[in-house]
N, CA and C atoms as an extended XYZ file, in Angstrom:
495
Properties=species:S:1:pos:R:3:atomname:S:1:resname:S:1:resid:I:1 pbc="F F F"
N       -33.253       -9.903       -3.079 N   MET     1
C       -32.048       -9.349       -2.500 CA  MET     1
C       -32.188       -7.461       -3.058 C   MET     1
N       -31.707       -8.060       -4.825 N   ALA     2
C       -32.642       -7.232       -5.107 CA  ALA     2
C       -33.955       -6.127       -5.121 C   ALA     2
N       -33.724       -5.231       -5.376 N   LYS     3
C       -35.025       -4.725       -4.252 CA  LYS     3
C       -35.156       -3.575       -5.419 C   LYS     3
N       -34.825       -3.437       -6.104 N   LEU     4
C       -35.360       -2.584       -7.771 CA  LEU     4
C       -33.840       -2.932       -8.703 C   LEU     4
N       -33.984       -2.889      -10.142 N   GLU     5
C       -33.582       -2.906      -11.324 CA  GLU     5
C       -33.675       -2.411      -12.310 C   GLU     5
N       -33.046       -1.638      -13.248 N   ARG     6
C       -33.278       -1.116      -14.308 CA  ARG     6
C       -32.217       -0.832      -15.323 C   ARG     6
N       -32.959       -0.408      -16.433 N   THR     7
C       -31.874       -0.495      -17.484 CA  THR     7
C       -31.939        1.053      -17.766 C   THR     7
N       -30.800        1.364      -18.149 N   TYR     8
C       -30.750        2.956      -18.477 CA  TYR     8
C       -29.731        3.158      -19.931 C   TYR     8
N       -30.004        4.345      -20.724 N   ASN     9
C       -29.289        4.439      -21.509 CA  ASN     9
C       -28.968        5.991      -21.301 C   ASN     9
N       -27.495        5.729      -20.716 N   ILE    10
C       -27.012        7.538      -20.454 CA  ILE    10
C       -26.584        8.443      -21.085 C   ILE    10
N       -27.354        9.869      -21.839 N   PRO    11
C       -26.504       10.379      -22.132 CA  PRO    11
C       -25.813       11.216      -21.756 C   PRO    11
N       -24.407       10.864      -21.904 N   LEU    12
C       -22.905       11.936      -21.542 CA  LEU    12
C       -22.569       12.858      -22.226 C   LEU    12
N       -22.641       13.203      -23.350 N   ARG    13
C       -22.508       14.441      -24.266 CA  ARG    13
C       -22.281       16.138      -23.723 C   ARG    13
N       -23.593       16.147      -23.429 N   LYS    14
C       -23.702       17.085      -23.067 CA  LYS    14
C       -22.962       17.497      -21.882 C   LYS    14
N       -22.738       16.868      -20.967 N   GLU    15
C       -22.003       16.722      -19.662 CA  GLU    15
C       -21.123       16.781      -20.261 C   GLU    15
N       -20.121       16.311      -20.689 N   PHE    16
C       -18.720       16.661      -20.881 CA  PHE    16
C       -18.131       17.104      -21.663 C   PHE    16
N       -18.808       18.246      -22.379 N   GLN    17
C       -18.539       18.591      -23.246 CA  GLN    17
C       -18.531       20.596      -22.496 C   GLN    17
N       -19.233       20.359      -21.183 N   LYS    18
C       -19.005       21.528      -20.107 CA  LYS    18
C       -17.593       21.676      -19.688 C   LYS    18
N       -16.765       20.601      -19.632 N   VAL    19
C       -15.218       20.751      -19.280 CA  VAL    19
C       -14.370       20.519      -20.660 C   VAL    19
N       -12.842       21.169      -19.738 N   PRO    20
C       -11.524       21.116      -20.855 CA  PRO    20
C       -11.729       19.599      -21.057 C   PRO    20
N       -10.607       19.573      -22.820 N   LYS    21
C       -10.839       17.813      -23.102 CA  LYS    21
C       -10.417       16.872      -22.418 C   LYS    21
N        -9.177       17.180      -21.367 N   TYR    22
C        -8.400       16.602      -20.765 CA  TYR    22
C        -9.350       16.189      -19.395 C   TYR    22
N       -10.236       16.878      -19.634 N   LYS    23
C       -11.230       15.941      -18.084 CA  LYS    23
C       -12.705       15.641      -18.463 C   LYS    23
N       -12.555       14.929      -19.276 N   ARG    24
C       -13.587       14.798      -19.699 CA  ARG    24
C       -14.257       13.093      -20.125 C   ARG    24
N       -13.247       12.230      -19.290 N   ALA    25
C       -14.191       11.250      -18.781 CA  ALA    25
C       -14.326       10.861      -17.666 C   ALA    25
N       -13.477       11.793      -16.521 N   LYS    26
C       -13.503       12.133      -15.688 CA  LYS    26
C       -15.336       12.838      -15.300 C   LYS    26
N       -15.511       13.535      -16.086 N   LYS    27
C       -16.560       14.915      -16.125 CA  LYS    27
C       -17.804       13.177      -16.638 C   LYS    27
N       -17.647       12.278      -17.100 N   ALA    28
C       -18.727       11.620      -17.880 CA  ALA    28
C       -18.604       10.623      -16.925 C   ALA    28
N       -17.664        9.859      -15.913 N   VAL    29
C       -18.459        8.715      -14.220 CA  VAL    29
C       -18.928        9.802      -13.103 C   VAL    29
N       -18.856       10.920      -13.329 N   LYS    30
C       -19.620       11.904      -12.550 CA  LYS    30
C       -20.753       12.055      -12.958 C   LYS    30
N       -20.878       12.060      -14.349 N   ALA    31
C       -22.499       12.116      -14.320 CA  ALA    31
C       -23.425       11.275      -14.649 C   ALA    31
N       -22.477        9.990      -14.747 N   VAL    32
C       -23.135        8.462      -14.965 CA  VAL    32
C       -24.001        8.455      -12.852 C   VAL    32
N       -23.022        9.189      -12.102 N   LYS    33
C       -23.383        9.154      -11.174 CA  LYS    33
C       -24.201       10.270      -11.381 C   LYS    33
N       -24.416       11.541      -11.263 N   GLU    34
C       -25.622       12.188      -10.671 CA  GLU    34
C       -26.611       11.711      -11.338 C   GLU    34
N       -26.856       11.272      -12.429 N   PHE    35
C       -27.696       10.254      -13.333 CA  PHE    35
C       -28.611        9.172      -12.341 C   PHE    35
N       -27.633        8.211      -11.778 N   LEU    36
C       -28.427        7.524      -11.672 CA  LEU    36
C       -29.060        7.987       -9.677 C   LEU    36
N       -28.126        8.919       -9.208 N   MET    37
C       -28.944        9.734       -7.790 CA  MET    37
C       -30.305        9.953       -8.323 C   MET    37
N       -29.662       10.847       -9.427 N   LYS    38
C       -31.760       11.218       -9.623 CA  LYS    38
C       -32.275       10.354       -9.813 C   LYS    38
N       -32.331        9.762      -10.520 N   HIS    39
C       -33.008        8.811      -11.261 CA  HIS    39
C       -33.578        7.322      -10.750 C   HIS    39
N       -32.376        6.810       -9.603 N   MET    40
C       -32.715        5.852       -9.133 CA  MET    40
C       -33.393        6.332       -7.372 C   MET    40
N       -32.954        7.243       -7.095 N   LYS    41
C       -33.754        8.019       -5.748 CA  LYS    41
C       -32.502        7.918       -4.413 C   LYS    41
N       -31.033        7.631       -4.909 N   ALA    42
C       -30.275        6.764       -3.976 CA  ALA    42
C       -29.266        7.719       -4.287 C   ALA    42
N       -27.905        7.711       -2.667 N   GLU    43
C       -27.198        8.708       -2.419 CA  GLU    43
C       -26.316        8.029       -2.388 C   GLU    43
N       -25.718        7.082       -2.826 N   ASP    44
C       -24.997        5.865       -2.612 CA  ASP    44
C       -24.394        5.692       -4.522 C   ASP    44
N       -23.301        5.475       -5.130 N   VAL    45
C       -23.575        4.889       -6.351 CA  VAL    45
C       -22.669        4.370       -6.369 C   VAL    45
N       -22.338        2.910       -6.711 N   LYS    46
C       -21.471        2.636       -7.507 CA  LYS    46
C       -20.757        2.375       -9.261 C   LYS    46
N       -19.385        2.575       -9.494 N   VAL    47
C       -19.745        2.372      -10.982 CA  VAL    47
C       -19.375        1.207      -11.184 C   VAL    47
N       -19.241        0.062      -12.132 N   GLY    48
C       -18.602       -1.623      -11.975 CA  GLY    48
C       -17.213       -1.703      -12.726 C   GLY    48
N       -16.678       -2.144      -12.575 N   LYS    49
C       -15.370       -1.794      -13.520 CA  LYS    49
C       -15.047       -1.761      -15.027 C   LYS    49
N       -16.504       -3.095      -15.168 N   TYR    50
C       -16.604       -2.954      -17.186 CA  TYR    50
C       -16.864       -1.488      -17.604 C   TYR    50
N       -17.736       -0.477      -16.017 N   LEU    51
C       -18.699        0.305      -16.722 CA  LEU    51
C       -17.553        1.360      -16.597 C   LEU    51
N       -16.488        1.140      -15.869 N   ASN    52
C       -15.375        2.262      -15.839 CA  ASN    52
C       -14.845        1.892      -16.671 C   ASN    52
N       -14.798        1.051      -17.067 N   GLU    53
C       -13.191        0.735      -18.660 CA  GLU    53
C       -14.246        1.355      -19.764 C   GLU    53
N       -15.182        1.165      -19.669 N   LYS    54
C       -15.898        1.471      -21.042 CA  LYS    54
C       -16.161        2.308      -21.750 C   LYS    54
N       -16.008        3.650      -20.417 N   ILE    55
C       -15.827        5.003      -20.378 CA  ILE    55
C       -14.454        5.811      -20.920 C   ILE    55
N       -13.691        4.621      -20.128 N   TRP    56
C       -12.186        5.061      -20.681 CA  TRP    56
C       -11.315        4.763      -21.635 C   TRP    56
N       -11.987        3.893      -21.840 N   GLU    57
C       -10.959        2.979      -23.056 CA  GLU    57
C       -10.705        3.687      -23.927 C   GLU    57
N       -11.278        5.017      -24.670 N   ARG    58
C       -10.694        5.870      -25.208 CA  ARG    58
C        -9.262        7.018      -24.795 C   ARG    58
N        -9.440        6.589      -23.897 N   GLY    59
C        -8.945        7.600      -23.189 CA  GLY    59
C        -9.349        8.565      -22.421 C   GLY    59
N        -9.271       10.108      -21.839 N   ILE    60
C        -9.509       10.808      -21.086 CA  ILE    60
C       -10.351       12.008      -21.898 C   ILE    60
N        -9.941       12.088      -22.933 N   LYS    61
C       -10.346       13.460      -23.862 CA  LYS    61
C       -11.373       13.015      -24.834 C   LYS    61
N       -12.120       11.348      -25.243 N   ASN    62
C       -12.657       10.910      -26.224 CA  ASN    62
C       -13.800        9.436      -24.793 C   ASN    62
N       -14.358       10.239      -24.273 N   PRO    63
C       -14.981        8.875      -24.080 CA  PRO    63
C       -16.561        9.210      -24.889 C   PRO    63
N       -17.605        7.747      -24.057 N   PRO    64
C       -19.092        7.279      -25.672 CA  PRO    64
C       -19.408        8.224      -25.113 C   PRO    64
N       -20.250        9.030      -25.933 N   HIS    65
C       -21.639        9.792      -26.356 CA  HIS    65
C       -22.949        8.956      -25.236 C   HIS    65
N       -22.647        8.347      -25.826 N   HIS    66
C       -24.228        6.720      -24.364 CA  HIS    66
C       -23.611        5.906      -23.966 C   HIS    66
N       -24.450        5.660      -22.844 N   VAL    67
C       -23.892        4.308      -22.360 CA  VAL    67
C       -24.966        3.161      -21.301 C   VAL    67
N       -25.734        2.167      -22.051 N   LYS    68
C       -26.133        1.588      -21.853 CA  LYS    68
C       -25.864        0.678      -19.991 C   LYS    68
N       -25.836        1.033      -19.492 N   VAL    69
C       -26.381        0.976      -18.342 CA  VAL    69
C       -27.504       -0.055      -17.467 C   VAL    69
N       -27.224       -1.116      -17.004 N   ASN    70
C       -27.461       -2.078      -16.038 CA  ASN    70
C       -28.505       -1.157      -14.436 C   ASN    70
N       -29.099       -0.922      -13.706 N   ALA    71
C       -28.291       -0.373      -12.089 CA  ALA    71
C       -29.384       -1.324      -11.031 C   ALA    71
N       -28.838       -1.996       -9.680 N   VAL    72
C       -29.780       -2.723       -9.688 CA  VAL    72
C       -29.406       -1.527       -7.779 C   VAL    72
N       -30.775       -1.303       -7.032 N   LYS    73
C       -30.564       -1.171       -6.281 CA  LYS    73
C       -30.880       -1.488       -5.008 C   LYS    73
N       -30.250       -1.504       -3.917 N   ASP    74
C       -30.080       -2.829       -3.064 CA  ASP    74
C       -31.098       -2.401       -1.827 C   ASP    74
N       -30.456       -3.089       -0.666 N   ASP    75
C       -32.246       -3.109        0.544 CA  ASP    75
C       -30.748       -1.497        1.392 C   ASP    75
N       -30.126       -1.430        1.406 N   ASN    76
C       -29.268       -0.895        2.410 CA  ASN    76
C       -29.392        0.726        1.481 C   ASN    76
N       -29.906        0.711        0.181 N   ASN    77
C       -30.234        2.154       -1.040 CA  ASN    77
C       -28.797        2.005       -1.565 C   ASN    77
N       -28.419        1.516       -2.227 N   ILE    78
C       -26.750        0.971       -3.132 CA  ILE    78
C       -26.847        1.195       -4.170 C   ILE    78
N       -26.978        1.868       -4.982 N   VAL    79
C       -26.654        1.397       -6.765 CA  VAL    79
C       -26.030        1.225       -7.416 C   VAL    79
N       -25.749        0.251       -7.398 N   ILE    80
C       -24.561       -0.807       -8.326 CA  ILE    80
C       -25.056       -0.598       -9.248 C   ILE    80
N       -23.745        0.240      -10.778 N   ALA    81
C       -24.210        0.511      -11.921 CA  ALA    81
C       -23.199       -0.963      -12.756 C   ALA    81
N       -23.468       -1.479      -13.673 N   GLU    82
C       -22.202       -1.767      -14.966 CA  GLU    82
C       -22.697       -1.811      -16.361 C   GLU    82
N       -22.287       -2.076      -17.268 N   ILE    83
C       -22.155       -2.092      -18.518 CA  ILE    83
C       -23.780       -2.779      -18.783 C   ILE    83
N       -24.441       -2.777      -19.896 N   VAL    84
C       -25.695       -3.769      -20.063 CA  VAL    84
C       -24.621       -5.097      -20.203 C   VAL    84
N       -24.594       -6.890      -20.391 N   GLY    85
C       -24.132       -7.470      -20.576 CA  GLY    85
C       -23.366       -8.303      -20.179 C   GLY    85
N       -22.355       -7.150      -19.264 N   ALA    86
C       -21.692       -7.052      -18.297 CA  ALA    86
C       -21.827       -8.459      -16.463 C   ALA    86
N       -21.394       -8.947      -16.190 N   PRO    87
C       -21.543       -8.875      -14.996 CA  PRO    87
C       -21.778       -8.608      -13.662 C   PRO    87
N       -22.659       -8.921      -12.882 N   LEU    88
C       -22.912       -7.891      -11.567 CA  LEU    88
C       -21.940       -8.210      -10.476 C   LEU    88
N       -21.656       -7.077       -9.810 N   PRO    89
C       -20.175       -7.331       -9.312 CA  PRO    89
C       -20.924       -8.425       -7.541 C   PRO    89
N       -20.707       -9.390       -7.445 N   LYS    90
C       -21.387       -9.815       -5.520 CA  LYS    90
C       -20.876       -9.232       -4.908 C   LYS    90
N       -22.141       -8.395       -4.654 N   GLU    91
C       -23.053       -8.540       -3.621 CA  GLU    91
C       -22.531       -8.626       -1.854 C   GLU    91
N       -22.660      -10.147       -1.476 N   GLU    92
C       -22.183      -10.419       -0.557 CA  GLU    92
C       -22.379      -11.977       -0.422 C   GLU    92
N       -20.953      -12.204        0.162 N   LYS    93
C       -21.720      -13.447       -0.194 CA  LYS    93
C       -22.114      -14.828        1.149 C   LYS    93
N       -22.704      -15.627        0.516 N   LYS    94
C       -24.302      -16.553        0.477 CA  LYS    94
C       -23.150      -17.768        1.778 C   LYS    94
N       -23.024      -17.680        3.127 N   GLU    95
C       -22.382      -18.556        3.820 CA  GLU    95
C       -22.570      -20.126        3.725 C   GLU    95
N       -22.087      -20.541        3.339 N   GLY    96
C       -22.607      -22.616        2.455 CA  GLY    96
C       -21.815      -22.918        3.547 C   GLY    96
N       -21.228      -24.634        3.599 N   LYS    97
C       -20.874      -25.628        4.520 CA  LYS    97
C       -19.374      -25.666        3.244 C   LYS    97
N       -19.307      -25.230        2.191 N   LYS    98
C       -18.167      -25.162        1.403 CA  LYS    98
C       -17.336      -23.964        1.917 C   LYS    98
N       -17.827      -22.588        2.279 N   GLU    99
C       -17.254      -21.883        2.392 CA  GLU    99
C       -17.357      -21.065        3.585 C   GLU    99
N       -17.301      -22.323        4.702 N   VAL   100
C       -17.781      -22.032        6.399 CA  VAL   100
C       -15.502      -22.949        5.955 C   VAL   100
N       -15.736      -23.654        5.245 N   LYS   101
C       -14.761      -24.793        5.485 CA  LYS   101
C       -13.220      -24.353        4.615 C   LYS   101
N       -13.460      -23.621        3.904 N   ALA   102
C       -12.841      -22.292        3.389 CA  ALA   102
C       -11.880      -21.732        3.879 C   ALA   102
N       -12.895      -20.911        4.691 N   GLU   103
C       -12.469      -19.907        5.545 CA  GLU   103
C       -11.613      -20.691        6.801 C   GLU   103
N       -11.771      -21.817        7.521 N   GLU   104
C       -10.978      -22.252        8.664 CA  GLU   104
C        -9.963      -22.916        7.898 C   GLU   104
N        -9.920      -23.637        7.080 N   LYS   105
C        -8.473      -24.047        6.441 CA  LYS   105
C        -7.572      -22.583        6.330 C   LYS   105
N        -8.156      -21.604        5.908 N   LYS   106
C        -7.190      -20.593        6.001 CA  LYS   106
C        -7.014      -19.671        7.267 C   LYS   106
N        -7.510      -20.124        8.367 N   GLU   107
C        -7.209      -19.511        9.325 CA  GLU   107
C        -5.652      -20.548        9.616 C   GLU   107
N        -6.511      -21.727        9.729 N   GLU   108
C        -5.797      -22.559        9.856 CA  GLU   108
C        -4.169      -23.055        9.443 C   GLU   108
N        -4.109      -22.041        8.196 N   ALA   109
C        -2.869      -22.379        7.819 CA  ALA   109
C        -2.131      -20.893        8.150 C   ALA   109
N        -2.958      -20.208        8.547 N   LYS   110
C        -2.364      -18.636        9.059 CA  LYS   110
C        -1.111      -18.937       10.592 C   LYS   110
N        -2.642      -19.992       11.419 N   GLU   111
C        -2.082      -20.108       12.586 CA  GLU   111
C        -1.195      -21.052       12.170 C   GLU   111
N        -0.708      -21.951       11.101 N   ASN   112
C         0.222      -22.686       11.037 CA  ASN   112
C         2.039      -21.635       10.776 C   ASN   112
N         1.238      -20.703        9.866 N   LYS   113
C         2.310      -20.458        9.832 CA  LYS   113
C         3.365      -19.194       10.748 C   LYS   113
N         2.351      -18.129       11.755 N   LYS   114
C         2.128      -18.439       12.774 CA  LYS   114
C         3.491      -18.700       13.927 C   LYS   114
N         3.186      -20.101       13.347 N   ALA   115
C         4.101      -20.855       15.187 CA  ALA   115
C         4.808      -21.307       14.241 C   ALA   115
N         5.434      -21.547       13.272 N   GLU   116
C         6.434      -21.704       12.154 CA  GLU   116
C         7.412      -19.962       12.440 C   GLU   116
N         6.446      -19.118       12.146 N   VAL   117
C         7.691      -17.919       12.730 CA  VAL   117
C         8.194      -18.165       13.674 C   VAL   117
N         7.599      -18.735       14.501 N   LYS   118
C         7.331      -18.427       16.173 CA  LYS   118
C         9.064      -18.801       16.736 C   LYS   118
N         9.030      -20.501       15.694 N   LYS   119
C         9.844      -21.653       16.199 CA  LYS   119
C        11.465      -20.895       15.372 C   LYS   119
N        11.149      -20.189       14.748 N   GLU   120
C        12.576      -19.960       13.808 CA  GLU   120
C        12.993      -18.275       14.726 C   GLU   120
N        12.638      -18.032       15.190 N   GLU   121
C        12.510      -16.645       15.931 CA  GLU   121
C        12.898      -17.383       17.286 C   GLU   121
N        12.802      -18.000       18.147 N   GLU   122
C        12.875      -19.476       18.946 CA  GLU   122
C        14.675      -19.630       18.581 C   GLU   122
N        14.818      -20.815       17.601 N   LYS   123
C        16.206      -20.733       16.913 CA  LYS   123
C        16.798      -20.249       17.146 C   LYS   123
N        16.612      -19.190       16.604 N   ALA   124
C        17.362      -17.590       16.733 CA  ALA   124
C        18.425      -17.219       17.286 C   ALA   124
N        16.958      -16.785       18.295 N   GLU   125
C        17.703      -16.698       19.962 CA  GLU   125
C        18.522      -17.838       20.735 C   GLU   125
N        18.488      -18.972       19.935 N   GLU   126
C        19.088      -20.018       21.363 CA  GLU   126
C        20.730      -19.925       19.994 C   GLU   126
N        20.521      -19.563       19.170 N   VAL   127
C        21.830      -19.177       18.502 CA  VAL   127
C        22.374      -18.988       18.858 C   VAL   127
N        22.111      -16.813       19.180 N   LYS   128
C        22.194      -16.033       19.799 CA  LYS   128
C        22.678      -16.296       20.583 C   LYS   128
N        22.621      -16.930       22.298 N   GLU   129
C        23.044      -16.795       23.204 CA  GLU   129
C        23.982      -17.863       23.110 C   GLU   129
N        23.838      -19.112       22.543 N   GLU   130
C        24.769      -19.772       22.639 CA  GLU   130
C        26.122      -19.155       22.148 C   GLU   130
N        26.266      -18.534       20.923 N   SER   131
C        27.383      -17.596       20.697 CA  SER   131
C        27.849      -16.362       21.448 C   SER   131
N        27.118      -16.191       22.352 N   LYS   132
C        27.044      -15.388       23.460 CA  LYS   132
C        27.788      -15.805       24.372 C   LYS   132
N        27.487      -17.153       24.588 N   GLU   133
C        27.921      -17.543       25.674 CA  GLU   133
C        29.432      -18.617       25.389 C   GLU   133
N        30.162      -18.658       23.934 N   GLU   134
C        31.495      -19.223       23.716 CA  GLU   134
C        31.848      -17.838       23.296 C   GLU   134
N        31.688      -17.283       23.697 N   LYS   135
C        32.786      -15.952       23.390 CA  LYS   135
C        33.093      -15.295       24.835 C   LYS   135
N        32.373      -15.814       25.735 N   LYS   136
C        32.524      -15.667       27.320 CA  LYS   136
C        33.857      -16.395       28.020 C   LYS   136
N        33.194      -17.787       27.377 N   GLU   137
C        34.182      -19.102       28.126 CA  GLU   137
C        35.961      -18.842       26.959 C   GLU   137
N        35.620      -18.120       26.193 N   GLU   138
C        37.108      -18.211       25.229 CA  GLU   138
C        37.891      -17.258       25.960 C   GLU   138
N        39.376      -16.712       26.216 N   PRO   139
C        39.629      -16.058       27.543 CA  PRO   139
C        40.538      -14.786       25.628 C   PRO   139
N        40.076      -13.691       25.712 N   LYS   140
C        40.587      -12.451       24.753 CA  LYS   140
C        41.922      -13.239       24.374 C   LYS   140
N        42.222      -13.117       23.143 N   LYS   141
C        43.922      -13.229       23.197 CA  LYS   141
C        43.945      -11.626       23.388 C   LYS   141
N        45.295      -10.844       23.231 N   GLU   142
C        45.226       -9.477       22.304 CA  GLU   142
C        46.501       -9.375       21.552 C   GLU   142
N        45.703       -9.256       20.851 N   ALA   143
C        46.723       -8.641       19.293 CA  ALA   143
C        47.591       -8.116       19.263 C   ALA   143
N        48.993       -8.951       18.825 N   PRO   144
C        50.262       -8.200       18.782 CA  PRO   144
C        49.944       -7.088       18.245 C   PRO   144
N        50.793       -5.831       18.905 N   LYS   145
C        50.637       -4.460       17.971 CA  LYS   145
C        51.359       -4.258       17.363 C   LYS   145
N        51.205       -3.994       16.513 N   PRO   146
C        51.734       -3.593       14.673 CA  PRO   146
C        53.301       -2.739       14.885 C   PRO   146
N        54.868       -3.294       14.847 N   ALA   147
C        55.671       -2.655       14.973 CA  ALA   147
C        55.673       -1.514       13.960 C   ALA   147
N        56.176       -0.723       14.796 N   LYS   148
C        56.346        1.522       14.810 CA  LYS   148
C        57.717        1.181       12.907 C   LYS   148
N        56.494        1.885       12.144 N   LYS   149
C        57.168        1.986       11.304 CA  LYS   149
C        58.469        3.088       11.577 C   LYS   149
N        60.150        2.912       10.781 N   ALA   150
C        60.433        4.090       11.405 CA  ALA   150
C        60.310        5.303       10.378 C   ALA   150
N        60.802        6.124       11.171 N   ALA   151
C        60.341        7.536       10.182 CA  ALA   151
C        61.646        8.224        9.235 C   ALA   151
N        61.342        8.887        8.540 N   PRO   152
C        62.036        8.576        7.206 CA  PRO   152
C        63.501       10.123        8.098 C   PRO   152
N        64.028        8.859        7.485 N   LYS   153
C        65.512       10.445        7.450 CA  LYS   153
C        65.246       11.042        6.912 C   LYS   153
N        65.910       12.088        8.065 N   LYS   154
C        65.835       13.962        7.193 CA  LYS   154
C        67.316       13.881        7.014 C   LYS   154
N        67.182       14.066        5.890 N   THR   155
C        68.249       14.817        4.596 CA  THR   155
C        69.331       16.486        5.200 C   THR   155
N        70.221       16.559        5.050 N   ALA   156
C        70.172       17.979        5.598 CA  ALA   156
C        70.447       18.948        4.533 C   ALA   156
N        69.766       19.817        4.294 N   THR   157
C        69.338       20.454        3.521 CA  THR   157
C        71.029       21.433        2.939 C   THR   157
N        70.931       22.099        1.952 N   LYS   158
C        72.528       22.816        1.753 CA  LYS   158
C        71.987       24.304        2.431 C   LYS   158
N        72.643       24.783        3.074 N   LYS   159
C        72.306       26.592        3.584 CA  LYS   159
C        73.070       27.444        2.341 C   LYS   159
N        71.914       28.427        1.606 N   THR   160
C        72.864       29.092        0.652 CA  THR   160
C        73.246       30.481        1.845 C   THR   160
N        74.486       30.355        1.527 N   VAL   161
C        75.766       31.440        1.719 CA  VAL   161
C        75.359       32.607        1.493 C   VAL   161
N        74.936       33.616        1.713 N   SER   162
C        74.494       35.299        0.817 CA  SER   162
C        75.958       36.256        0.606 C   SER   162
N        76.709       36.215       -0.236 N   LYS   163
C        78.089       37.177       -0.161 CA  LYS   163
C        77.642       38.011       -0.014 C   LYS   163
N        78.727       39.301        1.150 N   LYS   164
C        78.535       40.526        1.387 CA  LYS   164
C        79.632       40.765        0.402 C   LYS   164
N        78.867       41.823       -0.112 N   LYS   165
C        79.977       43.070       -1.554 CA  LYS   165
C        80.675       44.142       -0.887 C   LYS   165
């Protein structure tokens, strides 16, 4: 499967010094990708989890000056880079009897869940229909109207009579 495998010590300092401090780790990741594109002659480079964590472990402002990397180029011209000593990510799953059985079990579980959901929906619909039928059968009782409140009594106000001089 692996077409080409190499180990590089990638210098990052000259590259990340070209950008402001708050962009250094980002530039270091770009520098790793550019370096591997150039040296492995590939157009697509994927940075592994452990390599990315190593670059970012001291924050965005202070990435490491050098990084030792294992680079693996596969048949599809894709380079996968990972820090030396870290496991390479699994490229493709090999189909074996155990994996096929596991996939079948997962599919069966999904189908069972779907069937259960449908049953629950049907039960909910039946309950709704039954409640509608019960409402139709029961005659509607008119609720007694509340008694009107007595209006407050108006009290007579004293009129002031103006005295003529």
